[in-house]
N, C-alpha and C positions, 0 to 999 in steps of 0.2 A: 504494500500500500504506500502511496506517495506520502511523504512526511508533510504535515501541515506547516504553514509559514506563520501562523499566529502564535503569540506567546502562550505557553502551556503551563505556567506556574512553576517552571523549573527553578527559578531563582526569585522567590517572592521578596519584595522590597522591605517588608516589615521584619523586625528582629525577634518579636515574641514567639516562643514555641507553644504558646497556649492561645487558642483562638476561641473567644467567647461566642457562643451561638445564642443569638438574642431575638426575643419576640418583643417588639415595641407596640404598644396599643395606642400611643398618642405621639405625634411627631415632636412635641415639646420635651419629651423625655430624652431625645437622642443626643442633643448637645451636652447637657450636664453629665450624661452617662459617659460620653466620649472623654470628657475632661477627667472624670473620676477614674476611668480605666487607664488613661495616660499617666495619671499621678501614681497609680499602682504598678506601673512598669509594663503595661500591655498596650502596644501600639497598633493593634488590629482589632476589628470587630466585624463579625458576620451578622448583619441584620437580615433576618429571614423574611420571606414573603408570605409567611403563615398568617399575617394580619394585614388588613387593608392599609394600615399606617406605614407599612414597611418602606414603600417607595419614597414617601415624603420624608421619612426618618433618614434614609440614605442621603437624600438631597440636603437636608439640614446639616448633617455631619460633613459632607463634602464641601459645603459652602462655608461653614463657620469654624471647622476644626481641621485645617489642612495637614496637620502633623499626624492625624489619625488615618490609617489605611482602612478605609471602609469598603466592605464587600457585600454582595447580595447572596443570601443563602436560600435554599429551597426553590431554586430556579428549576422548574420542571417542564416548562413549555418554551419552544423556540422563540416565540414572539416576546418573551420576557427578557431575553438577552439584550436586545436593543433598548428596552425600556429602563432596565437597571443601569445600563451604560449612560443613557441620557440623564438619569438622576444623579450620576456622579460616582457610581460604584467603580472601584479600581480592579475588581475581580469578581468572579461568580463561582458559586459552588452548587452542586446538586446532589440529592440522595441517590441518583442513578446516572445512567448515560444512554443517550439515544443518538443516532446519526444526525437527527435534526438539531439537537442541542449542540453537537460538535460543529456542525456546519454554521450555525448561528454565531457561535463564539468566534469561528474563523472569519466570518463576514464582518463582525464588529471589532476583530483583533483585540478581544477582551480575554485576559488570562482566566482560565477556567479549570476547576478541579472537579472532575466527574466522580460520582459515587460508584463503588464496586462492592461485591459481597462474595464472589466466587473466583477461583483461579481463572476460569474462562473469561470472566468480565475484566479481570486484571490484564489478561493477554490482549483482549479486544482494545482496552484503553491504550496499551503500549503500541498496538498496531496503528492507532490514531496519532501517535506521537507524544503521548503523555508519559511522564516519568514520575509524577506525583499524583496520587489519587486518594480519595476519601473512602476509608473502609467504614461502611454504614449498612445497617446498625452494627457497630463493632462487637457488642456483647453477644448478640444473636449469631453473628458470623463466626464466633469462636474466640474473640478477644486476643489475649496474649498468645495463646496456643496457636491460633490461626496465623498470626503474624510471623511467629517463629517458623511455622511450616512453610509459609510462602517465601521466606528468605532463601531457601535452598534453590528451588527451580526458577524463582523470579527475583533473584538477588539484585537486579538492576533497577527495581521499582522501589519507590518511597511512598509512605502512607501517612495519612492523617486520620487516625481512628476517632470516630465520633459516635456517640450513642452508648451509654454505659460507662463512659470515662468520668472520673470524679477526682476530687482532691486526694482521696485515699489511694487511688491506683494510678494516677497520672505519671508518677515517677517511674513506675515499672514499665509503662508503655514507652516513655521517652528514653529509657535506657536501651531499648532495642535499636540496633543499627539501621533498620529499615523504617524507623518512625521519625519523620522530620518534625512533626508537631502533633498536638492533640486538640480536639475541639470538644466543647462542652457547655452546657447551660448553667452549671452550678455557679459561675462567676456573676451571673445577673439574674438571681431568682425573681420570679414575677412579683411576689409580694413585696420584696425590697424595692423593686423598680416602681411599683404602684404608689408606694408611700414616699418616694423620692429620697431614700436614704443613701445618698451618694457617697457618704463616708464609709458605709458598709461595703459598697461596690469597690471602693479603693482598697479597703482592707482585704477583701477576697482576692482582688487582682494582685496585690502585693504578696499575699500568701502563696498564690500559685506561681508567681514570678520567682519567688525565693526558691521554691522547689526546683523549678525548671533551670534556673541559673546555677544551682548548686550541683548539677549532675556533670 
C-alpha cells in the first residue's frame, strides 16, 4: 500500500505522556481547564465529541490557550475531521479506524491516531502508514498482557492505551517499551469539572505528571 503523505502522529509536539480524555458539557469550562492542566504539567488535552459542546470547547482552547495542544477525540465519522480541524484541533483520535477516516485525515493533513483492538487492526493501521495507534478499550483488549504480546510480532508499533488506565496502573503501562503515552478520564472527573474545581484538576495532573516523569 502506498504510504500516506499526511502527518500520522509519529512525533507529537506535546511533551506529556499522559493524555486526559475529556467530556466538556459547556464551552466555558474549556479555558480554565486548559490552564489548570498546564499548571499541573500536562500540555495536551483530548476533548471528545461525546457532547455537543465539544467542538466549541476545542475552539475556545485553540483561540485562548495557544500553549495547550488541543485535540479532538471520539472522531468516528469522516465529515468530523474537517470540522474539528476548522475548530482548531491540532490532532484527532478515534476509538477505531475506517478507510474513510484515514482518507479524511489525509485530505485535511491532520495528525490522526486511529483506535485498534486486535493484531489484525494493528497491521491494517501500519499498512496505512501509522506507527502510533490507540489501543481501545485497553482493558477489554487485554491490557498489559496484550501489549506485551504485541511487542514481539509488531515491535515497530507504538501504542496509547486508553480505557481502563488509571493513576494506579498508568506507571506499569508507561514502563512498556511499546507504550508512548496513556490516555484516561481520571484527570478530569465530570463532577470536579461541573463544580469548577480547577485546583483539583491541577492536583490530579501534577500527580500523574510526577509518575510519568519519574519513570
